[in-house]
Each structure stands twice: as structure tokens, then as C-alpha cells.
N, C-alpha and C positions, 0 to 999 in steps of 0.2 A: 166779869162781863167780857173781858178781853179774850179769854179762852173761847167763849161762845162765838165771837165774831170771826175767829180764825177758821179758815176752811180746812176740812180733813185732807184735801188733796195736797196742800202745802206740807202738812205733817208727814204724809206718806212719801212725798218726794224727798223730804229731808232724810228720812230713815233709809230710803232706797239708795241715796247718794252715799250716805255713810256706810251702808252695807257693801257697796261696791269698792269703796276706798279702804275698808278695814283689812281685807286680805293683802292689799298692796303694801300697807304699812307693816303688817306682820312679816311679809317677805323681806322688806328693807331691813327690819330689825334682825331677822334671822341671818341675812347676808353679813351684816356688820358683826354680829356675834361670831359667826363662822370665821371671818377674816381675823378677828382678834385672837380666837382660839388657835388658829393655824400659825399666826405670828408668835404666840407665846410658846407653842410646842417647838417651833423651829429654834427659838432662843434657848429654850430649856435643853434641847438636844445638843446644841453647841457647847453647853456647859459641862456635859459629861454624864456618865452612867450613874454615879452616886446621887447627883442632883435629880436625875429622872426618877430614881427609885423613891427618894424622899417626896418628890412632888406627887407621884402616884399614890403613895401611902396617905398623904395629906388629903388629896382629892377623894380617895375612897372613903376616908373617915368622914369627910364633909358630906358626901352623898348618903352614907348610912345614917348620919346624924339628921340630915334634912328629911330623909324618909321616915325615920322614927318619929320625929316631931310632927310630920304631916299625918301619919297614921294616928298618933295620939290626939291630935286636934280635930280629927275628922268626925 
């Protein structure tokens, strides 16, 4: 009975507000991830060429592994 008494206008307004906020939070998360990646790349670059090569190989292996798992589970 509680759902029947609730007006549809309130529900639509709630969804519209969330729809407006969602891209903002995605942008905030993307900026934070970008900053962390840039800081880690700078730190890795200071450590030298051999560590960069190892890091690139590990990252490439992780990307290929996640892609394979994603394709298999699809």
C-alpha cells in the first residue's frame, strides 16, 4: 500500500537527480584514477629502465588475462 500512495512525480525526480549526478561522480573517479596512474608512472620512471620494462610486461600480462577472462565469461 505504501508504494501506491507514493506519487510517480517523486520517483521521476529522484531518478532525474541521480541521472544528473552520475556523470559527475564518474568524472571524479576518472580524475582520481588518472592522478594515481600519473604518479605511479613518474615513480616508476625514476627507478630506471629495467623496472619500467618489468612493469610494462606485468601490466600487459594483466590486461591480456583480464581480456581473456572477460571474453570467456561473456
